[in-house]
C-alpha positions, 0 to 999 in steps of 0.5 A: 546521472540516473532516472526512474520510470515505473511500469504499469501493472497488467490485467489478470492473466497478462504480462507486464507491458512497458509503455516507455522504454529508456535507451540502452541494453536491458539488465534484469535484476532477479532473485528470491524474495527478500534478497535485497534486489530493490535495495541494489536497484535504488543504489544503482539508479538513484530511485526514490520509490519503493515497491508496492506502496501505492497506486503507480508504484507497481509490485511487478517491476521498476525500471531505471537508467544507470550510467556507468563510469565509462559513459554507457547507459543501461536500463535496469529492471527490478523484477518481482522476487521468485523462488524458481522459474516454475511460477506459482503466482501472477507475480512470479509469472511476470518474472518468468515471462520477461526472462523467457522473452514472452512479455508483450512490449518488452524485449528479452534482457541482454544481461541478468544479475542474479541477486543472492542472499549470502546468508542463505545460499542453499535456497538462492543458488537453485534459481541461479542455476535455472537462470543460467540455463536460459543462456542469457549473459549472467552474473551473480551479486552476492548480497548481504555479505556484511550480515553473513560475516556477522553470522560467521558465514564467509563466502569465497566469491572467487571459488563460487565463481569457478563453481558456477561458471559465472562472475560473482561480485560482493554487494551490500545493497543498503550502503551507497558504496556497497555496489562498487564491484557490481558497478565495475562489472556493469561497465565491463564488456558483455563478453565478461559475462559468461554467456556459454550455451547451456550443455544438452543435459542442462536443459533437462535438469530437475529440481533434485539435480539442482539440489545435488549441484547446490550441495556440492557447491556448498561443500566445496565452499565449506558451507554445508555444515549446520549454521548456529542459531542466530539472534533472529532465531532467539527473538522469534522464540518470543515473537512467534510464541502462540500466546506472547506473540499474539499479545505483542502483535495486538499491543503493536497495532494498538499503539499504532492507532493510539499514536495516530491521534496522540502524536498528530495533535500538535502538527494538526493545530499548526496546519489549522492555524495556517489554513485560517490565516490563509483564508483571512489573508486571501479574503482581505485581498479580494472583493466580496463576491463569487471570486472571494467565495471560490478562493476562501470557501472553495479552494482554501477551506476545501484543501485545508480541510483535508491537508490537516489530516496529513500528520495522522496519515504519515504517522500510520505509514511510519509504523507500517514502514518500520514494521516492514523494514524490521522484518516483523510483517512476515512474522505477523502473517505467520501468527495470524495464519491459524486464525485466518485459516478458520475463515478459509484464508491463509496467513499469506493474505495478511500482508495484502490486507495490512497494506490495505490499511494504507490504501486498498489499491496496493493491497489488492495488487499485493494479492498477486503473490497468493498462489491459490486463485480462490484465496487471491479472489477472496482477499481482493474482495475483502481488501476494501473493508480494511480501513484505509488512510483515506478514511482517516479524515472522515473518522478524525472529523467525526470523532473530534466532533462527537467523542470527548477528548479524555483519558480512559484508565489513565493510559489510553485516549478515548478518541484513539480507542474509538478509532481502534474500534473502527479498524477492528470493525472493518477487520471483523466484517472482512473475516465474516465475508471470508467465512461466508465465502468458505461456507459456500465454496468447495475449496475450503481445504486447509492450505499450508503457509510457506513463507520466508522469515527474513532476518531482523534488522534495524529499520534504515532511517533513509528508507523510512524517510524516503517512504514518508516523503513519497507518501506526503508527496502523493497525498499533497498531489491528490489534494492539489489535483483530484481533491482540489478539482472536485472541491471547486466543482462542489463549490460551483454546484453549491453556488449556482444557480443564484437564488430567486429574488426575495428568497429566504435561507442560504443560497445553497438550498436553491443551487444544483447541489441543494437539488441533488442533495434533496433527491438523494435524501430519499435514499439516505434519509432512512439511515439518518443522513441530511441533504448536506451529507447526501450531496457530499457523498457524490464527489467522495466517490472519487476519493474518500477524503473529498467528502470532508472538503465537500462538507466544508464547502457545503457548510461554508456556503450554508453558514450564516454570521461568523460561521465558516468551514474552518469551524466544521467540527463544531458546526456538524456537532451542532447540526447532527445528532450522535445517531447521524454521526455513528451512522456516517462512521458506519457508512465509511466502514463498509461503503466502497467510496473509491472509484480507483479501487473499483478500477483496480479490482476490474484490472486484477480480476480481468472483467466487470463481474467481480467488480460489480459484485464487490460494489453491490455487496459493499453498498448493500452491507453499508446501507443495512449496517447504517440503518441498524446503527442509526435506529438503535442509536435513536432508540437509545436516545441519541437521535 
């Protein structure tokens, strides 16, 4: 029996606050990054959530409930990875504050499980010594013992227990049966966990002293000798090569964006057919009138117009999950460190920015791992320029309507190339903003990149499947929640009030939406947007995907004859010029069309100042870029 509850990410400068406490003693999982804490947490609690994937899945901590074989209920807390109890980043501060009992709304843990990587005891044991000195009942989970054995590293758990004066159990966090010894320890009485008061001299232990203690322990275990080069080391000779490594990285990213279109074609067709069938079936059941229009033109056309892009979003997430699971992402950060250093950032900004390709919210949250405050702020400010998955429906709609489906050089799809170009445009603009920030700040000194490169391993099918299932669930809930609500609101605005007697033209032109669209066109007409586009951008502020469903609703109610929102691509291809389409694509590259992202920036920066700066510069940049693109396209004869 298990359950999980995620806690909220705190505002900048604050510690995490648990809003709902689950009963039982509190057991905290602590360890270095990449030691397998979260895998053990999932095994113990049955959690199906993954750290730092999306808003609501916090990088700070996850809390779950574990019921032991003896019937005891424990609260299990998965704390952020840290290398020491001297925090260098906000994430590490959260861990230290919880262990010290300084976290508001949370008690100090009753027990601590120090999760250590059996393949790298030299670094991991320093944190164990520091945690032990806190005086909290403590035990050690010797994780990744299977991997250590394959590398010829055999750790005597009993000897290590005697050296540390703490219980030590072997675990393999990626296997369900890999936590058997830990489960037994959690079921044992509290006095089985060594809770001896720290000796007087232990309070004054220095880093150098801890290093000496670890050296002595490793010597006693026979693990102080040099470890031979591993398969990961040999792979890294190619992957981290300054030339071949960059070529490989570009190829991987290019393949990812090509696959978003090529692999999604068939499932998108199935969803389109199902949506068309549902619209026809419901339309036949309901009498003509406002109820039929709400169901067919509002709910089905709006929701179906967004659900059709689910396959593309899942394909994008599949690649990100596989790269993360395999251990490749830190290598990509290492490769890009020199390039990012040229614009005033470090390679550590790469992972938050890559996360922003899925959604800017977890990307902004992940910036908490950056120790340098200036780098952290710049990363937050440029994260929305990364092309998130919410833009995919808009991009796919416009690319499908205006870019012909044909091969280039016999190997690449033109539509995929255009999509790749849009992603590159976001990256280049982000790097340009970072470069400007470097030029106008006094903190542009080089900052060396220090980060762990985990061992390569095959992605776990179960973890990838869980991640995709989560993403599908989150997207469908958004479609059934905020997107559906805003689609219905858009239908209402586009349907009422009714046109006056004797009026000609579509009724929507006399509605609230039509009035609003004509008012906004004063701002957007210079960049090529008609009133339908202008009004669709308003609900799109809540979620970018809503812009597609809003366009579907507006054009469904503007349509005549047999035209429906289900034929949205040919409708806009007939109604818009190529110059307008290019301008709208440019708008979505730059404009911060997501209130949730702005709210996250406010929380992470601790106020409105940088939130307003971000909104102002992104909207201004979007309008100027659209103006240039639209008028260049008109001059080229595409207007």
